[in-house]
Biopython code that builds the backbone (N, CA, C, O; Angstrom):
import numpy as np
from Bio.PDB.StructureBuilder import StructureBuilder

atoms = [
    (1, "MET", "N", (0.860, -1.182, 0.000)),
    (1, "MET", "CA", (0.000, 0.000, 0.000)),
    (1, "MET", "C", (0.899, 1.235, 0.000)),
    (1, "MET", "O", (1.799, 1.354, 0.831)),
    (2, "ASN", "N", (0.654, 2.145, -0.927)),
    (2, "ASN", "CA", (1.514, 3.330, -0.975)),
    (2, "ASN", "C", (1.176, 4.285, 0.178)),
    (2, "ASN", "O", (0.118, 4.177, 0.800)),
    (3, "SER", "N", (2.075, 5.198, 0.443)),
    (3, "SER", "CA", (1.927, 6.068, 1.608)),
    (3, "SER", "C", (0.747, 7.033, 1.469)),
    (3, "SER", "O", (0.132, 7.400, 2.470)),
    (4, "TYR", "N", (0.423, 7.450, 0.229)),
    (4, "TYR", "CA", (-0.713, 8.348, 0.027)),
    (4, "TYR", "C", (-2.012, 7.675, 0.461)),
    (4, "TYR", "O", (-2.812, 8.277, 1.178)),
    (5, "LEU", "N", (-2.225, 6.451, 0.038)),
    (5, "LEU", "CA", (-3.432, 5.717, 0.395)),
    (5, "LEU", "C", (-3.484, 5.454, 1.898)),
    (5, "LEU", "O", (-4.538, 5.573, 2.523)),
    (6, "LYS", "N", (-2.352, 5.100, 2.459)),
    (6, "LYS", "CA", (-2.285, 4.849, 3.897)),
    (6, "LYS", "C", (-2.650, 6.112, 4.677)),
    (6, "LYS", "O", (-3.432, 6.045, 5.626)),
    (7, "ASN", "N", (-2.093, 7.261, 4.290)),
    (7, "ASN", "CA", (-2.415, 8.525, 4.967)),
    (7, "ASN", "C", (-3.888, 8.885, 4.791)),
    (7, "ASN", "O", (-4.534, 9.358, 5.726)),
    (8, "PHE", "N", (-4.414, 8.658, 3.584)),
    (8, "PHE", "CA", (-5.826, 8.941, 3.326)),
    (8, "PHE", "C", (-6.718, 8.108, 4.244)),
    (8, "PHE", "O", (-7.675, 8.633, 4.813)),
    (9, "LEU", "N", (-6.421, 6.831, 4.393)),
    (9, "LEU", "CA", (-7.221, 5.952, 5.245)),
    (9, "LEU", "C", (-7.119, 6.354, 6.716)),
    (9, "LEU", "O", (-8.104, 6.262, 7.449)),
    (10, "ILE", "N", (-5.973, 6.784, 7.140)),
    (10, "ILE", "CA", (-5.810, 7.233, 8.534)),
    (10, "ILE", "C", (-6.651, 8.482, 8.786)),
    (10, "ILE", "O", (-7.357, 8.563, 9.791)),
    (11, "VAL", "N", (-6.579, 9.446, 7.885)),
    (11, "VAL", "CA", (-7.362, 10.678, 8.035)),
    (11, "VAL", "C", (-8.858, 10.362, 7.993)),
    (11, "VAL", "O", (-9.626, 10.899, 8.790)),
    (12, "ALA", "N", (-9.272, 9.501, 7.077)),
    (12, "ALA", "CA", (-10.690, 9.130, 6.982)),
    (12, "ALA", "C", (-11.162, 8.460, 8.259)),
    (12, "ALA", "O", (-12.278, 8.720, 8.707)),
    (13, "ALA", "N", (-10.350, 7.613, 8.853)),
    (13, "ALA", "CA", (-10.715, 6.947, 10.104)),
    (13, "ALA", "C", (-10.850, 7.956, 11.234)),
    (13, "ALA", "O", (-11.769, 7.850, 12.046)),
    (14, "ILE", "N", (-9.959, 8.922, 11.299)),
    (14, "ILE", "CA", (-10.028, 9.954, 12.350)),
    (14, "ILE", "C", (-11.289, 10.791, 12.192)),
    (14, "ILE", "O", (-11.961, 11.086, 13.181)),
    (15, "VAL", "N", (-11.616, 11.174, 10.975)),
    (15, "VAL", "CA", (-12.825, 11.966, 10.733)),
    (15, "VAL", "C", (-14.065, 11.174, 11.118)),
    (15, "VAL", "O", (-14.964, 11.712, 11.765)),
    (16, "MET", "N", (-14.127, 9.912, 10.732)),
    (16, "MET", "CA", (-15.278, 9.083, 11.091)),
    (16, "MET", "C", (-15.390, 8.927, 12.596)),
    (16, "MET", "O", (-16.490, 8.994, 13.146)),
    (17, "LEU", "N", (-14.283, 8.724, 13.261)),
    (17, "LEU", "CA", (-14.280, 8.592, 14.713)),
    (17, "LEU", "C", (-14.793, 9.867, 15.370)),
    (17, "LEU", "O", (-15.558, 9.801, 16.332)),
    (18, "PHE", "N", (-14.382, 11.022, 14.865)),
    (18, "PHE", "CA", (-14.841, 12.302, 15.402)),
    (18, "PHE", "C", (-16.362, 12.400, 15.325)),
    (18, "PHE", "O", (-17.010, 12.762, 16.307)),
    (19, "PHE", "N", (-16.928, 12.082, 14.177)),
    (19, "PHE", "CA", (-18.370, 12.199, 14.005)),
    (19, "PHE", "C", (-19.147, 11.142, 14.782)),
    (19, "PHE", "O", (-20.308, 11.363, 15.124)),
    (20, "LEU", "N", (-18.534, 10.010, 15.063)),
    (20, "LEU", "CA", (-19.197, 8.987, 15.869)),
    (20, "LEU", "C", (-19.135, 9.286, 17.358)),
    (20, "LEU", "O", (-20.092, 9.011, 18.083)),
    (21, "VAL", "N", (-18.033, 9.840, 17.823)),
    (21, "VAL", "CA", (-17.824, 10.068, 19.248)),
    (21, "VAL", "C", (-18.419, 11.387, 19.710)),
    (21, "VAL", "O", (-18.881, 11.474, 20.848)),
    (22, "ARG", "N", (-18.425, 12.400, 18.884)),
    (22, "ARG", "CA", (-18.893, 13.732, 19.296)),
    (22, "ARG", "C", (-20.275, 13.717, 19.937)),
    (22, "ARG", "O", (-20.437, 14.336, 20.988)),
    (23, "PRO", "N", (-21.286, 13.048, 19.374)),
    (23, "PRO", "CA", (-22.593, 13.052, 20.041)),
    (23, "PRO", "C", (-22.556, 12.394, 21.415)),
    (23, "PRO", "O", (-23.347, 12.747, 22.289)),
    (24, "MET", "N", (-21.659, 11.457, 21.612)),
    (24, "MET", "CA", (-21.582, 10.777, 22.901)),
    (24, "MET", "C", (-20.943, 11.647, 23.973)),
    (24, "MET", "O", (-21.119, 11.383, 25.162)),
    (25, "ILE", "N", (-20.209, 12.675, 23.578)),
    (25, "ILE", "CA", (-19.542, 13.507, 24.570)),
    (25, "ILE", "C", (-20.278, 14.821, 24.782)),
    (25, "ILE", "O", (-19.688, 15.814, 25.206)),
    (26, "GLY", "N", (-21.554, 14.815, 24.487)),
    (26, "GLY", "CA", (-22.350, 15.984, 24.825)),
    (26, "GLY", "C", (-22.527, 16.956, 23.689)),
    (26, "GLY", "O", (-22.299, 18.153, 23.864)),
    (27, "GLY", "N", (-22.923, 16.483, 22.541)),
    (27, "GLY", "CA", (-23.131, 17.360, 21.403)),
    (27, "GLY", "C", (-24.392, 18.190, 21.558)),
    (27, "GLY", "O", (-25.378, 17.944, 20.863)),
    (28, "VAL", "N", (-24.382, 19.164, 22.450)),
    (28, "VAL", "CA", (-25.538, 20.035, 22.665)),
    (28, "VAL", "C", (-25.275, 21.379, 22.006)),
    (28, "VAL", "O", (-24.125, 21.768, 21.805)),
    (29, "SER", "N", (-26.331, 22.074, 21.678)),
    (29, "SER", "CA", (-26.194, 23.364, 21.013)),
    (29, "SER", "C", (-25.826, 24.461, 22.007)),
    (29, "SER", "O", (-25.973, 24.293, 23.217)),
    (30, "SER", "N", (-25.352, 25.567, 21.487)),
    (30, "SER", "CA", (-25.019, 26.720, 22.326)),
    (30, "SER", "C", (-26.249, 27.233, 23.055)),
    (30, "SER", "O", (-26.165, 27.633, 24.216)),
    (31, "GLU", "N", (-27.396, 27.223, 22.376)),
    (31, "GLU", "CA", (-28.636, 27.693, 23.002)),
    (31, "GLU", "C", (-29.018, 26.815, 24.192)),
    (31, "GLU", "O", (-29.464, 27.316, 25.224)),
    (32, "GLN", "N", (-28.838, 25.493, 24.038)),
    (32, "GLN", "CA", (-29.124, 24.585, 25.150)),
    (32, "GLN", "C", (-28.180, 24.832, 26.310)),
    (32, "GLN", "O", (-28.596, 24.814, 27.469)),
    (33, "LEU", "N", (-26.907, 25.064, 26.007)),
    (33, "LEU", "CA", (-25.939, 25.333, 27.073)),
    (33, "LEU", "C", (-26.219, 26.666, 27.762)),
    (33, "LEU", "O", (-26.052, 26.781, 28.976)),
    (34, "GLN", "N", (-26.642, 27.672, 27.000)),
    (34, "GLN", "CA", (-27.007, 28.949, 27.615)),
    (34, "GLN", "C", (-28.116, 28.735, 28.635)),
    (34, "GLN", "O", (-28.040, 29.232, 29.758)),
    (35, "GLN", "N", (-29.151, 27.990, 28.240)),
    (35, "GLN", "CA", (-30.275, 27.739, 29.141)),
    (35, "GLN", "C", (-29.836, 26.918, 30.347)),
    (35, "GLN", "O", (-30.226, 27.220, 31.475)),
    (36, "GLN", "N", (-29.035, 25.891, 30.124)),
    (36, "GLN", "CA", (-28.551, 25.069, 31.232)),
    (36, "GLN", "C", (-27.692, 25.901, 32.191)),
    (36, "GLN", "O", (-27.763, 25.732, 33.409)),
    (37, "GLY", "N", (-26.887, 26.795, 31.629)),
    (37, "GLY", "CA", (-26.052, 27.654, 32.468)),
    (37, "GLY", "C", (-26.880, 28.597, 33.327)),
    (37, "GLY", "O", (-26.585, 28.781, 34.508)),
    (38, "LEU", "N", (-27.908, 29.192, 32.747)),
    (38, "LEU", "CA", (-28.787, 30.082, 33.510)),
    (38, "LEU", "C", (-29.522, 29.313, 34.610)),
    (38, "LEU", "O", (-29.685, 29.819, 35.721)),
    (39, "GLU", "N", (-29.962, 28.097, 34.302)),
    (39, "GLU", "CA", (-30.627, 27.260, 35.308)),
    (39, "GLU", "C", (-29.658, 26.845, 36.412)),
    (39, "GLU", "O", (-30.024, 26.820, 37.587)),
    (40, "TYR", "N", (-28.427, 26.520, 36.035)),
    (40, "TYR", "CA", (-27.400, 26.147, 37.023)),
    (40, "TYR", "C", (-27.135, 27.313, 37.964)),
    (40, "TYR", "O", (-27.060, 27.135, 39.180)),
    (41, "TYR", "N", (-26.995, 28.503, 37.398)),
    (41, "TYR", "CA", (-26.753, 29.699, 38.208)),
    (41, "TYR", "C", (-27.909, 29.926, 39.173)),
    (41, "TYR", "O", (-27.687, 30.169, 40.359)),
    (42, "ALA", "N", (-29.128, 29.849, 38.680)),
    (42, "ALA", "CA", (-30.306, 30.084, 39.522)),
    (42, "ALA", "C", (-30.402, 29.053, 40.643)),
    (42, "ALA", "O", (-30.711, 29.405, 41.782)),
    (43, "SER", "N", (-30.142, 27.793, 40.334)),
    (43, "SER", "CA", (-30.268, 26.758, 41.365)),
    (43, "SER", "C", (-29.151, 26.818, 42.400)),
    (43, "SER", "O", (-29.333, 26.366, 43.530)),
    (44, "ASN", "N", (-27.998, 27.369, 42.028)),
    (44, "ASN", "CA", (-26.877, 27.433, 42.971)),
    (44, "ASN", "C", (-26.782, 28.747, 43.736)),
    (44, "ASN", "O", (-26.093, 28.823, 44.754)),
    (45, "THR", "N", (-27.464, 29.779, 43.257)),
    (45, "THR", "CA", (-27.387, 31.072, 43.937)),
    (45, "THR", "C", (-28.740, 31.585, 44.428)),
    (45, "THR", "O", (-28.801, 32.464, 45.288)),
    (46, "GLY", "N", (-29.813, 31.038, 43.884)),
    (46, "GLY", "CA", (-31.138, 31.526, 44.231)),
    (46, "GLY", "C", (-31.485, 32.829, 43.531)),
    (46, "GLY", "O", (-32.513, 33.438, 43.829)),
    (47, "GLU", "N", (-30.647, 33.260, 42.612)),
    (47, "GLU", "CA", (-30.867, 34.511, 41.874)),
    (47, "GLU", "C", (-31.018, 34.200, 40.387)),
    (47, "GLU", "O", (-30.685, 33.105, 39.934)),
    (48, "THR", "N", (-31.520, 35.168, 39.644)),
    (48, "THR", "CA", (-31.606, 34.998, 38.201)),
    (48, "THR", "C", (-30.577, 35.899, 37.527)),
    (48, "THR", "O", (-30.257, 36.980, 38.020)),
    (49, "ALA", "N", (-30.075, 35.437, 36.408)),
    (49, "ALA", "CA", (-29.112, 36.212, 35.625)),
    (49, "ALA", "C", (-29.792, 36.629, 34.330)),
    (49, "ALA", "O", (-30.822, 36.074, 33.949)),
    (50, "GLU", "N", (-29.206, 37.610, 33.663)),
    (50, "GLU", "CA", (-29.846, 38.138, 32.457)),
    (50, "GLU", "C", (-29.303, 37.563, 31.167)),
    (50, "GLU", "O", (-29.990, 37.596, 30.146)),
    (51, "ASN", "N", (-28.067, 37.028, 31.185)),
    (51, "ASN", "CA", (-27.452, 36.612, 29.935)),
    (51, "ASN", "C", (-26.419, 35.520, 30.185)),
    (51, "ASN", "O", (-25.792, 35.459, 31.242)),
    (52, "ALA", "N", (-26.259, 34.655, 29.174)),
    (52, "ALA", "CA", (-25.229, 33.619, 29.213)),
    (52, "ALA", "C", (-24.561, 33.570, 27.842)),
    (52, "ALA", "O", (-25.227, 33.621, 26.808)),
    (53, "VAL", "N", (-23.244, 33.470, 27.853)),
    (53, "VAL", "CA", (-22.463, 33.399, 26.620)),
    (53, "VAL", "C", (-21.665, 32.102, 26.650)),
    (53, "VAL", "O", (-21.006, 31.789, 27.642)),
    (54, "VAL", "N", (-21.732, 31.350, 25.550)),
    (54, "VAL", "CA", (-21.032, 30.067, 25.464)),
    (54, "VAL", "C", (-19.772, 30.231, 24.629)),
    (54, "VAL", "O", (-19.801, 30.816, 23.546)),
    (55, "ARG", "N", (-18.660, 29.705, 25.147)),
    (55, "ARG", "CA", (-17.386, 29.707, 24.423)),
    (55, "ARG", "C", (-16.939, 28.258, 24.274)),
    (55, "ARG", "O", (-16.897, 27.509, 25.250)),
    (56, "ASN", "N", (-16.605, 27.870, 23.048)),
    (56, "ASN", "CA", (-16.199, 26.495, 22.763)),
    (56, "ASN", "C", (-14.683, 26.431, 22.654)),
    (56, "ASN", "O", (-14.083, 27.107, 21.817)),
    (57, "PHE", "N", (-14.071, 25.619, 23.500)),
    (57, "PHE", "CA", (-12.623, 25.457, 23.490)),
    (57, "PHE", "C", (-12.194, 24.129, 22.867)),
    (57, "PHE", "O", (-11.019, 23.765, 22.915)),
    (58, "GLY", "N", (-13.151, 23.410, 22.285)),
    (58, "GLY", "CA", (-12.834, 22.132, 21.656)),
    (58, "GLY", "C", (-12.885, 20.983, 22.640)),
    (58, "GLY", "O", (-13.691, 20.067, 22.478)),
    (59, "CYS", "N", (-12.041, 21.014, 23.659)),
    (59, "CYS", "CA", (-12.029, 19.946, 24.657)),
    (59, "CYS", "C", (-13.123, 20.137, 25.702)),
    (59, "CYS", "O", (-13.547, 19.175, 26.341)),
    (60, "HIS", "N", (-13.574, 21.357, 25.876)),
    (60, "HIS", "CA", (-14.671, 21.665, 26.788)),
    (60, "HIS", "C", (-15.324, 22.966, 26.335)),
    (60, "HIS", "O", (-14.800, 23.666, 25.469)),
    (61, "GLN", "N", (-16.455, 23.276, 26.920)),
    (61, "GLN", "CA", (-17.126, 24.534, 26.648)),
    (61, "GLN", "C", (-17.282, 25.281, 27.965)),
    (61, "GLN", "O", (-17.363, 24.675, 29.034)),
    (62, "GLU", "N", (-17.324, 26.590, 27.873)),
    (62, "GLU", "CA", (-17.539, 27.414, 29.060)),
    (62, "GLU", "C", (-18.759, 28.284, 28.850)),
    (62, "GLU", "O", (-19.005, 28.785, 27.753)),
    (63, "ILE", "N", (-19.515, 28.454, 29.915)),
    (63, "ILE", "CA", (-20.698, 29.298, 29.900)),
    (63, "ILE", "C", (-20.434, 30.447, 30.858)),
    (63, "ILE", "O", (-20.243, 30.236, 32.056)),
    (64, "LEU", "N", (-20.424, 31.650, 30.332)),
    (64, "LEU", "CA", (-20.204, 32.841, 31.144)),
    (64, "LEU", "C", (-21.560, 33.433, 31.473)),
    (64, "LEU", "O", (-22.354, 33.723, 30.578)),
    (65, "ILE", "N", (-21.823, 33.613, 32.762)),
    (65, "ILE", "CA", (-23.112, 34.115, 33.233)),
    (65, "ILE", "C", (-22.954, 35.583, 33.614)),
    (65, "ILE", "O", (-22.040, 35.952, 34.352)),
    (66, "TYR", "N", (-23.863, 36.418, 33.098)),
    (66, "TYR", "CA", (-23.812, 37.856, 33.345)),
    (66, "TYR", "C", (-25.074, 38.336, 34.053)),
    (66, "TYR", "O", (-26.188, 37.915, 33.742)),
    (67, "LYS", "N", (-24.863, 39.229, 35.011)),
    (67, "LYS", "CA", (-25.964, 39.877, 35.722)),
    (67, "LYS", "C", (-25.593, 41.339, 35.882)),
    (67, "LYS", "O", (-24.486, 41.662, 36.313)),
    (68, "ASP", "N", (-26.507, 42.214, 35.539)),
    (68, "ASP", "CA", (-26.268, 43.661, 35.596)),
    (68, "ASP", "C", (-25.010, 44.056, 34.819)),
    (68, "ASP", "O", (-24.276, 44.958, 35.223)),
    (69, "GLY", "N", (-24.773, 43.371, 33.702)),
    (69, "GLY", "CA", (-23.649, 43.695, 32.834)),
    (69, "GLY", "C", (-22.296, 43.180, 33.294)),
    (69, "GLY", "O", (-21.290, 43.426, 32.628)),
    (70, "GLU", "N", (-22.245, 42.471, 34.416)),
    (70, "GLU", "CA", (-20.979, 41.944, 34.938)),
    (70, "GLU", "C", (-21.007, 40.429, 34.978)),
    (70, "GLU", "O", (-22.046, 39.823, 35.241)),
    (71, "GLN", "N", (-19.860, 39.821, 34.717)),
    (71, "GLN", "CA", (-19.779, 38.365, 34.802)),
    (71, "GLN", "C", (-19.851, 37.956, 36.264)),
    (71, "GLN", "O", (-19.071, 38.427, 37.092)),
    (72, "VAL", "N", (-20.799, 37.071, 36.572)),
    (72, "VAL", "CA", (-20.985, 36.642, 37.956)),
    (72, "VAL", "C", (-20.640, 35.176, 38.182)),
    (72, "VAL", "O", (-20.478, 34.743, 39.323)),
    (73, "MET", "N", (-20.526, 34.408, 37.093)),
    (73, "MET", "CA", (-20.161, 33.002, 37.240)),
    (73, "MET", "C", (-19.574, 32.495, 35.930)),
    (73, "MET", "O", (-19.940, 32.945, 34.844)),
    (74, "ARG", "N", (-18.655, 31.548, 36.064)),
    (74, "ARG", "CA", (-18.063, 30.863, 34.915)),
    (74, "ARG", "C", (-18.278, 29.371, 35.127)),
    (74, "ARG", "O", (-17.846, 28.808, 36.133)),
    (75, "ILE", "N", (-18.947, 28.738, 34.174)),
    (75, "ILE", "CA", (-19.323, 27.331, 34.298)),
    (75, "ILE", "C", (-18.661, 26.549, 33.164)),
    (75, "ILE", "O", (-18.666, 26.983, 32.012)),
    (76, "GLY", "N", (-18.100, 25.410, 33.501)),
    (76, "GLY", "CA", (-17.523, 24.532, 32.489)),
    (76, "GLY", "C", (-18.501, 23.427, 32.133)),
    (76, "GLY", "O", (-19.356, 23.055, 32.936)),
    (77, "TYR", "N", (-18.365, 22.908, 30.920)),
    (77, "TYR", "CA", (-19.198, 21.795, 30.460)),
    (77, "TYR", "C", (-18.315, 20.811, 29.730)),
    (77, "TYR", "O", (-17.697, 21.145, 28.719)),
    (78, "THR", "N", (-18.255, 19.584, 30.251)),
    (78, "THR", "CA", (-17.476, 18.510, 29.635)),
    (78, "THR", "C", (-18.199, 17.199, 29.857)),
    (78, "THR", "O", (-18.670, 16.920, 30.959)),
    (79, "LEU", "N", (-18.288, 16.394, 28.810)),
    (79, "LEU", "CA", (-18.871, 15.060, 28.904)),
    (79, "LEU", "C", (-20.242, 15.064, 29.552)),
    (79, "LEU", "O", (-20.567, 14.161, 30.323)),
    (80, "GLY", "N", (-21.055, 16.074, 29.248)),
    (80, "GLY", "CA", (-22.418, 16.138, 29.760)),
    (80, "GLY", "C", (-22.550, 16.643, 31.180)),
    (80, "GLY", "O", (-23.629, 16.555, 31.766)),
    (81, "ARG", "N", (-21.459, 17.180, 31.757)),
    (81, "ARG", "CA", (-21.475, 17.613, 33.152)),
    (81, "ARG", "C", (-21.154, 19.092, 33.253)),
    (81, "ARG", "O", (-20.218, 19.578, 32.618)),
    (82, "LEU", "N", (-21.937, 19.808, 34.057)),
    (82, "LEU", "CA", (-21.669, 21.222, 34.354)),
    (82, "LEU", "C", (-20.902, 21.314, 35.664)),
    (82, "LEU", "O", (-21.152, 20.548, 36.594)),
    (83, "TYR", "N", (-19.973, 22.251, 35.733)),
    (83, "TYR", "CA", (-19.212, 22.457, 36.969)),
    (83, "TYR", "C", (-18.751, 23.916, 37.009)),
    (83, "TYR", "O", (-18.446, 24.516, 35.978)),
    (84, "GLU", "N", (-18.707, 24.466, 38.213)),
    (84, "GLU", "CA", (-18.288, 25.850, 38.363)),
    (84, "GLU", "C", (-16.773, 25.945, 38.305)),
    (84, "GLU", "O", (-16.055, 25.150, 38.912)),
    (85, "ILE", "N", (-16.308, 26.937, 37.561)),
    (85, "ILE", "CA", (-14.856, 27.157, 37.420)),
    (85, "ILE", "C", (-14.458, 28.301, 38.332)),
    (85, "ILE", "O", (-13.285, 28.669, 38.385)),
]
sb = StructureBuilder()
sb.init_structure("model")
sb.init_model(0)
sb.init_chain("A")
sb.init_seg("    ")
for serial, (resi, resn, name, xyz) in enumerate(atoms, 1):
    if name == "N":
        sb.init_residue(resn, " ", resi, " ")
    sb.init_atom(name, np.array(xyz, "f"), 0.0, 1.0, " ", f" {name:<3s}", serial, name[0])
structure = sb.get_structure()
């Protein structure tokens, strides 16, 4: 097998693996994470926030919670789990 074909098959396998594994590691939309972040903030502080911004870092996502124009909480999301940073 020549090296071009071998490299092509390796890349194709990696791409297929990415698309198969991604849904299992929490393939949720930014809108869903915004809502989950606002709910997490409310349940942990007893207060409501006005806005949530999601940032995707590839290995994890972060949800920034804002109240009165200031960031009041930073939440991480990995493998379907929310945690305060």
